[in-house]
N, C-alpha and C positions, 0 to 999 in steps of 0.2 A: 979939591981938587984931585982928591983919589975919585969922588963920583964922576968927576967929568973923563979921568981916563976909562974907567969903567963901560959908565954908557958910549962911549969911542969905539972899546973893543968889543961891546957887546951888537954896538950897528954894524959894524966892518965885518964880524960871525956871521953873522945875519947876512950879507947881504955876498959873503962868500958862497954861504950856505945856497940862496938862490942861484945862485951861478951856475953852480955844482951842479945841481939838479937840471936843469935847463940842457946846461952840455951834454950830461946822462941822457934826459929824453931826445937829445939830437942824434946822442950816436946811435941809441935805439931803433932810433925812426931811420938813420941809415942803415944800420944792418938788416933792418927791416927790407927796405928797399932792395938791397941787392940780393937779398935771398928771394925775394919776388920775382928779381930780372933770372936768378936763375933756374927758379920753377918755369917760369916762361920758354926759356932754353930748352929745356930739354924736355 
């Protein structure tokens, strides 16, 4: 029983970590794109 709970928690943490990495990467790409737009405008 406890082993199943630990495995479920570990799987949840890994899934959340993977999602967070993709989110941070996407925000970084958005900021880079915005900075490129500002550079092109000036």
